[in-house]
Backbone bond lengths (Angstrom), bond angles and torsions (degrees), N, CA, C in turn:
res aa  C-N    CA-C-N  psi(-1)  N-CA   C-N-CA  omega(-1)  CA-C   N-CA-C  phi
1 M - - - 1.419 - - 1.546 109.96 -
2 L 1.259 114.13 -48.05 1.523 116.92 -179.83 1.551 110.26 -57.16
3 R 1.275 112.90 -46.85 1.450 119.94 -179.85 1.489 114.00 -61.35
4 L 1.222 115.24 -45.06 1.494 123.08 177.29 1.585 108.37 -57.99
5 Y 1.340 115.89 -62.72 1.466 118.58 -170.92 1.573 111.93 -73.40
6 G 1.382 115.04 -30.11 1.428 116.53 173.45 1.482 109.74 -68.40
7 G 1.265 120.59 -43.51 1.520 125.47 -179.93 1.537 109.26 -60.94
8 L 1.389 116.73 -45.25 1.523 118.96 -177.11 1.516 111.71 -68.38
9 A 1.406 112.27 -35.64 1.552 116.87 177.68 1.529 108.97 -67.91
10 L 1.314 120.07 -42.72 1.431 120.69 177.94 1.532 113.13 -66.97
11 Y 1.357 116.49 -32.27 1.441 117.77 173.52 1.422 114.17 -62.31
12 G 1.421 116.01 -43.71 1.449 118.44 179.58 1.530 109.47 -64.92
13 V 1.358 119.78 -39.59 1.497 119.36 177.74 1.482 110.71 -62.57
14 S 1.343 119.70 -40.26 1.442 121.60 -175.51 1.539 108.97 -66.29
15 C 1.339 115.49 -42.77 1.496 118.00 176.59 1.499 114.25 -58.77
16 A 1.331 112.84 -40.87 1.425 118.48 -176.60 1.602 109.23 -68.07
17 L 1.290 116.14 -37.79 1.505 122.15 179.67 1.510 106.65 -65.60
18 L 1.367 119.21 -36.09 1.473 117.03 -178.55 1.536 105.82 -69.13
19 V 1.285 120.12 -35.81 1.479 120.02 174.96 1.505 113.63 -63.77
20 E 1.329 116.36 -37.43 1.472 121.37 178.39 1.565 108.17 -64.83
21 A 1.377 115.27 -43.42 1.466 116.34 -174.62 1.514 112.65 -63.86
22 G 1.340 115.87 -26.57 1.537 122.01 177.06 1.416 115.05 62.92
23 L 1.363 119.66 22.86 1.476 122.32 179.65 1.515 117.27 -105.75
24 G 1.316 110.74 9.50 1.513 115.81 -176.46 1.498 110.20 124.00
25 L 1.338 114.26 136.72 1.493 121.04 -179.45 1.441 113.34 -101.32
26 E 1.342 120.20 173.16 1.427 124.98 170.93 1.554 107.50 -70.25
27 P 1.316 119.11 162.81 1.463 118.50 -172.11 1.614 114.03 -53.28
28 W 1.220 117.92 -56.53 1.489 117.95 178.96 1.487 114.15 -62.17
29 G 1.397 116.62 -28.58 1.473 118.34 179.23 1.545 110.26 -72.34
30 V 1.399 118.91 -24.95 1.369 117.48 171.35 1.468 112.74 -63.71
31 L 1.274 116.56 -43.61 1.510 122.42 179.67 1.527 110.37 -64.41
32 H 1.330 116.88 -41.18 1.470 120.12 -176.63 1.496 107.15 -68.25
33 Q 1.393 120.51 -41.31 1.407 121.45 -179.80 1.554 111.60 -63.40
34 G 1.388 115.21 -43.62 1.400 118.60 179.56 1.473 112.85 -62.69
35 L 1.326 121.58 -40.52 1.431 126.55 176.06 1.500 110.97 -64.47
36 A 1.370 117.49 -40.05 1.463 122.64 177.76 1.484 111.12 -58.51
37 G 1.311 118.37 -45.05 1.397 123.73 179.25 1.489 113.81 -68.25
38 L 1.374 116.68 -29.76 1.442 120.46 179.26 1.564 111.01 -75.52
39 T 1.310 113.33 -41.11 1.532 123.30 -169.78 1.513 110.93 -90.01
40 G 1.316 118.90 -26.14 1.493 121.39 -172.71 1.540 114.25 84.18
41 L 1.349 114.29 -0.65 1.473 120.86 174.28 1.498 112.01 -73.30
42 T 1.358 119.80 161.80 1.392 119.63 168.40 1.523 114.65 -71.83
43 I 1.314 118.36 157.85 1.456 116.06 -174.56 1.606 111.03 -70.64
44 G 1.371 115.75 -23.14 1.432 118.39 174.85 1.540 111.01 -67.36
45 A 1.355 114.30 -44.68 1.471 116.66 179.61 1.524 112.43 -65.10
46 V 1.326 115.49 -32.31 1.529 117.10 175.97 1.541 108.87 -70.37
47 T 1.291 115.88 -37.37 1.479 118.00 -179.07 1.510 107.45 -60.98
48 I 1.331 118.32 -45.34 1.496 119.29 -177.68 1.559 107.94 -67.18
49 I 1.277 120.04 -40.33 1.552 121.12 -175.88 1.597 107.99 -65.96
50 V 1.352 113.74 -45.97 1.418 117.67 179.63 1.516 114.03 -59.52
51 G 1.397 114.75 -44.41 1.387 123.36 179.04 1.524 110.40 -58.67
52 A 1.335 114.12 -44.76 1.555 115.83 179.51 1.486 112.84 -67.10
53 L 1.417 117.61 -36.48 1.452 119.37 175.33 1.531 111.35 -65.38
54 V 1.253 117.38 -41.81 1.519 120.21 177.94 1.478 109.31 -61.80
55 L 1.352 116.44 -37.41 1.478 119.94 -177.59 1.530 108.72 -64.73
56 L 1.292 119.06 -32.42 1.445 121.13 175.61 1.542 113.76 -66.92
57 L 1.295 115.66 -24.06 1.509 119.31 173.22 1.523 113.55 -69.99
58 W 1.379 116.01 -15.78 1.431 119.02 177.35 1.472 110.80 -67.55
59 I 1.327 120.94 -24.61 1.496 123.29 -173.14 1.513 111.82 -61.00
60 P 1.404 117.23 -55.44 1.437 113.48 176.18 1.622 116.84 -68.50
61 L 1.285 114.72 -17.13 1.424 118.65 174.95 1.480 114.81 -87.79
62 R 1.271 114.32 -1.34 1.514 124.53 179.36 1.504 111.88 52.59
63 Q 1.276 114.46 44.56 1.410 121.49 170.16 1.522 113.44 -88.83
64 R 1.364 118.54 141.67 1.424 121.54 -178.14 1.581 110.71 -107.15
65 P 1.346 115.81 116.72 1.517 117.70 179.36 1.535 110.90 -72.16
66 G 1.337 113.97 152.88 1.482 118.97 171.03 1.514 109.10 -115.21
67 L 1.298 114.52 -173.04 1.452 121.49 -178.98 1.603 105.66 -63.03
68 G 1.283 119.50 -39.21 1.447 123.41 -177.81 1.563 108.14 -67.41
69 T 1.298 120.47 -33.16 1.407 123.60 -179.00 1.579 109.73 -67.19
70 V 1.330 115.40 -49.10 1.477 120.53 179.93 1.525 110.64 -64.42
71 S 1.362 113.00 -46.64 1.439 118.63 -178.94 1.576 114.16 -59.71
72 N 1.398 110.36 -34.30 1.478 115.99 179.36 1.500 110.59 -60.56
73 V 1.356 115.03 -42.36 1.449 120.34 -176.27 1.506 112.06 -58.69
74 V 1.393 116.27 -39.55 1.464 120.11 -169.20 1.555 110.72 -94.90
75 V 1.343 116.12 -46.95 1.466 121.51 -171.34 1.573 113.39 -62.33
76 I 1.370 114.10 -48.67 1.541 117.14 -174.23 1.483 110.70 -56.89
77 G 1.411 116.03 -48.57 1.452 120.25 -175.98 1.562 112.42 -62.95
78 L 1.361 116.88 -43.58 1.434 119.18 -179.05 1.579 110.14 -65.75
79 V 1.333 117.78 -39.14 1.441 118.73 179.98 1.548 111.18 -71.93
80 M 1.280 119.69 -32.57 1.408 121.50 175.19 1.545 112.61 -61.26
81 D 1.334 115.97 -51.02 1.477 118.63 177.68 1.580 111.00 -61.45
82 A 1.243 118.32 -37.88 1.479 120.85 -178.64 1.503 109.00 -68.60
83 T 1.313 119.29 -37.78 1.433 121.92 -179.78 1.491 112.62 -71.78
84 L 1.399 114.68 -39.64 1.504 116.32 176.49 1.490 112.39 -65.04
85 F 1.352 113.88 -32.43 1.532 114.95 177.98 1.488 112.40 -70.95
86 L 1.366 119.24 -31.65 1.413 121.68 -173.76 1.529 116.46 -89.51
87 V 1.346 112.66 -29.40 1.475 118.56 -175.32 1.593 108.67 -89.28
88 P 1.384 114.24 130.36 1.487 113.67 -179.88 1.505 112.02 -71.77
89 D 1.285 118.10 161.70 1.385 128.76 -175.05 1.628 108.43 -68.32
90 A 1.300 113.10 128.78 1.513 118.08 176.47 1.493 107.48 -89.19
91 R 1.238 121.74 125.56 1.459 122.77 178.76 1.570 111.45 -116.46
92 A 1.240 118.18 -39.49 1.479 121.63 -178.68 1.556 110.68 -69.49
93 L 1.307 120.25 136.46 1.437 124.57 178.98 1.520 109.79 -64.83
94 A 1.374 119.30 -26.63 1.412 121.57 -174.91 1.540 105.27 -74.42
95 V 1.332 118.49 -20.62 1.480 118.03 175.52 1.481 109.72 -94.46
96 R 1.292 122.34 -35.61 1.440 125.63 -171.51 1.543 108.28 -70.92
97 I 1.295 121.87 -34.55 1.481 120.05 -178.75 1.548 110.41 -69.52
98 P 1.339 120.65 -49.18 1.507 119.87 175.79 1.487 109.94 -61.56
99 L 1.306 121.44 -35.90 1.395 124.00 178.41 1.564 112.51 -63.54
100 M 1.362 117.28 -38.36 1.436 120.55 173.48 1.501 112.24 -64.42
101 V 1.279 116.42 -47.55 1.491 120.57 -179.51 1.603 108.52 -62.96
102 A 1.241 121.96 -42.78 1.466 123.59 178.84 1.441 109.31 -61.66
103 A 1.395 118.53 -41.37 1.436 124.92 -175.24 1.524 107.98 -62.28
104 V 1.343 117.51 -45.81 1.473 121.70 -175.83 1.511 109.26 -68.08
105 A 1.331 116.04 -42.06 1.458 118.72 176.68 1.539 114.36 -63.55
106 L 1.352 117.45 -39.65 1.415 121.58 179.83 1.566 108.37 -68.65
107 N 1.305 114.92 -33.52 1.551 118.14 176.92 1.483 109.56 -61.11
108 G 1.372 117.31 -40.90 1.507 118.31 177.64 1.423 111.04 -60.95
109 V 1.354 118.95 -50.29 1.527 123.74 177.22 1.582 106.64 -52.75
110 A 1.235 119.95 -52.76 1.420 124.28 -175.52 1.541 110.71 -56.98
111 T 1.314 114.81 -47.47 1.507 120.78 -177.27 1.505 108.59 -59.89
112 G 1.381 117.25 -46.24 1.549 123.40 -178.70 1.487 108.46 -63.39
113 L 1.381 119.63 -39.59 1.492 119.11 178.67 1.500 115.39 -66.45
114 Y 1.323 116.39 -51.11 1.501 113.30 -175.92 1.460 114.04 -74.60
115 I 1.359 121.19 -24.62 1.486 120.13 174.55 1.463 109.50 -73.79
116 A 1.332 117.80 -35.77 1.502 120.12 -179.27 1.458 109.65 -67.95
117 A 1.347 120.65 -21.59 1.439 122.14 178.68 1.555 113.04 -69.39
118 R 1.321 114.16 -24.43 1.516 118.25 175.81 1.518 115.89 61.28
119 F 1.223 113.86 40.80 1.457 117.87 173.26 1.559 114.86 -106.29
120 G 1.335 115.17 22.16 1.454 122.59 179.29 1.535 112.57 102.45
121 P 1.410 110.83 149.38 1.497 115.24 -176.51 1.486 112.23 -72.49
122 G 1.325 118.22 167.16 1.437 122.96 170.73 1.446 111.99 -67.40
123 P 1.332 124.36 165.18 1.422 123.86 -175.22 1.550 111.55 -66.76
124 R 1.339 116.74 -34.25 1.521 117.85 178.67 1.499 114.62 -75.37
125 D 1.319 119.73 -30.33 1.434 124.24 173.55 1.515 109.37 -72.03
126 G 1.358 113.93 -39.68 1.566 114.87 -179.74 1.566 108.27 -67.25
127 L 1.367 118.32 -33.04 1.449 118.11 177.51 1.498 111.97 -65.27
128 M 1.311 114.26 -35.62 1.503 119.56 178.57 1.498 109.30 -65.00
129 T 1.387 117.97 -50.19 1.424 116.90 -174.29 1.490 114.05 -74.39
130 G 1.348 115.71 -25.48 1.448 121.75 174.74 1.520 113.12 -66.84
131 L 1.323 119.08 -43.63 1.379 128.04 172.29 1.550 111.74 -60.89
132 H 1.279 113.90 -41.33 1.472 116.64 179.44 1.540 111.39 -62.52
133 R 1.355 114.37 -43.07 1.475 117.30 -177.77 1.589 111.49 -70.06
134 R 1.355 112.97 -37.12 1.482 116.62 -176.01 1.598 113.03 -76.37
135 T 1.321 113.82 -33.10 1.489 117.57 -177.53 1.498 112.67 -94.00
136 G 1.360 118.29 -26.02 1.436 121.31 -173.65 1.470 114.74 82.23
137 R 1.273 118.64 3.87 1.493 125.97 179.67 1.550 106.66 -81.68
138 S 1.335 111.34 156.05 1.578 115.32 -178.27 1.414 109.29 -70.00
139 I 1.386 116.14 155.00 1.458 123.40 176.27 1.472 110.76 -59.27
140 R 1.359 117.72 -38.58 1.434 119.93 179.26 1.452 112.19 -61.42
141 L 1.317 121.20 -46.31 1.499 124.99 175.71 1.460 112.79 -62.44
142 V 1.328 116.96 -45.10 1.529 117.73 -178.99 1.495 109.60 -64.56
143 R 1.328 118.55 -42.69 1.483 122.08 -177.12 1.560 107.67 -62.82
144 T 1.347 113.68 -50.31 1.461 117.83 179.87 1.506 115.07 -53.03
145 C 1.381 114.75 -47.64 1.432 120.19 -176.12 1.566 108.52 -66.41
146 L 1.362 118.37 -41.92 1.468 120.83 177.17 1.523 112.23 -58.57
147 E 1.296 115.30 -50.47 1.443 122.41 -175.84 1.555 112.49 -67.70
148 V 1.274 117.69 -40.07 1.455 119.13 176.53 1.563 110.25 -65.77
149 A 1.348 116.19 -37.64 1.400 118.51 175.88 1.573 114.44 -67.29
150 V 1.315 117.86 -39.35 1.413 118.60 -177.50 1.624 108.50 -75.45
151 V 1.291 114.30 -37.72 1.521 118.59 176.49 1.468 110.49 -58.15
152 T 1.332 116.76 -51.59 1.409 125.37 -175.02 1.544 108.80 -60.62
153 T 1.297 117.11 -49.26 1.440 122.10 179.77 1.479 108.79 -61.45
154 G 1.356 121.19 -50.63 1.397 123.61 -175.18 1.519 110.81 -62.66
155 F 1.336 117.02 -39.24 1.507 120.89 -179.47 1.515 109.08 -62.42
156 L 1.318 114.71 -41.55 1.486 120.81 -179.19 1.527 112.86 -62.56
157 L 1.380 111.95 -32.71 1.497 119.13 -178.08 1.534 108.74 -86.11
158 G 1.360 120.29 -4.87 1.469 120.71 176.78 1.468 113.51 111.63
159 G 1.327 119.53 5.38 1.473 121.77 177.51 1.555 111.40 -66.88
160 T 1.298 115.72 157.28 1.488 120.89 -179.08 1.446 116.26 -89.03
161 V 1.354 113.44 117.74 1.492 122.38 177.52 1.517 106.39 -115.92
162 G 1.377 117.97 125.03 1.470 119.61 -177.94 1.487 108.64 -167.87
163 A 1.278 116.16 -157.79 1.453 125.37 -178.71 1.535 111.16 -49.55
164 G 1.341 116.59 -46.54 1.413 120.09 179.76 1.451 115.87 -57.59
165 T 1.323 117.70 -33.02 1.476 123.77 176.30 1.537 111.91 -65.87
166 V 1.307 114.26 -44.59 1.461 120.83 -179.29 1.617 108.44 -68.01
167 V 1.386 113.25 -46.60 1.529 115.41 -178.97 1.503 109.45 -58.43
168 Y 1.370 114.36 -41.85 1.500 117.27 -174.15 1.617 107.29 -68.34
169 A 1.315 115.81 -43.65 1.482 118.76 178.74 1.522 113.51 -56.94
170 L 1.254 115.92 -39.29 1.481 122.19 -178.00 1.520 112.59 -79.18
171 A 1.286 118.35 -35.31 1.463 122.79 -166.91 1.525 112.83 -97.15
172 I 1.377 116.76 -35.14 1.445 119.61 -171.71 1.507 116.41 -57.77
173 G 1.365 116.18 -38.91 1.493 117.95 -179.22 1.597 111.28 -60.64
174 P 1.410 114.80 -56.44 1.456 114.55 -178.47 1.557 113.32 -63.88
175 L 1.386 118.05 -34.27 1.443 116.20 177.01 1.487 114.75 -69.28
176 A 1.315 117.51 -39.64 1.475 119.49 179.72 1.510 109.58 -67.87
177 Q 1.340 117.05 -33.88 1.481 117.16 177.44 1.482 112.68 -68.37
178 F 1.287 114.28 -42.30 1.492 118.34 178.18 1.580 114.97 -60.40
179 F 1.326 112.00 -48.85 1.475 112.23 179.63 1.493 116.64 -78.72
180 L 1.337 116.98 -18.70 1.473 121.64 169.31 1.543 109.01 -64.93
181 R 1.335 114.79 -46.43 1.458 118.66 -179.03 1.592 108.59 -64.66
182 L 1.265 116.04 -42.27 1.458 121.81 -177.06 1.466 112.04 -61.35
183 F 1.341 119.25 -48.19 1.455 125.49 -177.29 1.563 109.08 -74.49
184 T 1.298 118.08 -35.56 1.452 119.86 177.38 1.537 111.95 -68.10
185 A 1.360 112.89 -38.26 1.548 117.06 178.93 1.512 108.46 -63.83
186 R 1.370 115.90 -43.91 1.466 117.41 -176.72 1.518 110.95 -64.57
187 A 1.386 116.34 -31.18 1.465 116.34 -179.49 1.517 111.02 -76.52
188 A 1.371 115.58 -33.94 1.439 119.46 175.58 1.516 115.43 -68.47
189 S 1.328 113.81 -23.53 1.521 114.77 -176.75 1.530 111.65 -81.24
190 R 1.305 117.12 -4.80 1.476 120.12 175.92 1.578 108.63 -92.48
191 V 1.297 115.71 114.25 1.499 119.67 179.80 1.461 111.36 -124.85
192 P 1.389 115.19 147.77 1.373 115.85 179.44 1.530 116.29 -69.18
193 V 1.378 112.41 145.98 1.505 116.70 -179.14 1.533 107.51 -87.03
194 A 1.343 118.41 127.95 1.439 119.08 -175.00 1.514 111.65 -57.56
195 G 1.286 116.30 125.51 1.496 122.78 175.08 1.543 110.65 78.45
196 G 1.307 117.96 -3.85 1.519 116.19 -173.23 1.505 111.66 -106.80
197 G 1.387 116.64 -28.21 1.405 121.29 -177.60 1.514 114.45 72.11
198 R 1.375 116.45 7.59 1.489 120.28 176.00 1.482 107.01 -99.71
199 A 1.420 116.08 -178.97 1.443 120.20 -176.46 1.547 105.45 -127.38
200 I 1.306 118.99 144.36 1.462 123.26 176.72 1.459 106.63 -120.61
201 L 1.320 117.84 156.98 1.429 124.99 176.63 1.546 110.60 -101.78
202 R 1.286 116.62 115.68 1.486 116.51 179.79 1.550 109.93 -67.06
203 K 1.287 113.62 140.69 1.437 117.80 178.08 1.514 109.99 -87.69
């Protein structure tokens, strides 16, 4: 539970920091920002609404949500809005570039944490895997098509596409894989003590 909610909270913070950096958002963030500008809602509120709508698409795909799926819809958007309210605007490029890099790295940590918790995928990841199963197309192709579609739509609506978008696209895969392995290995290293009911950490 700590990994799940800690990971989702960090994910929300990282997405908000990308917004603050103003150098380009992750693909779904571009769509959320574009819709926020169009509707006048906060980007966190739009994130929650879009997540809920994507979750409805799971029904024809016969996907089953878990606690992590539902929590993903709510927690990330709330944390994003809270972070944007608390963090002062970054104006200088010398601040915005490190902020962008830190946001992408933190997103990798967050992704590894909440996936390692194994409480179910986020709504957008579940949409990707559901389409993969129903269409028979590769995960790579399905993900690429989805992200190109949301980036294009978000950009046309006024979302920010830039260096941050490119850095995120190139770095998030390796970062998420590294931290997922790290957190999964730590969880696997804890084994029950025979007859004691406690856990020990293998050296």
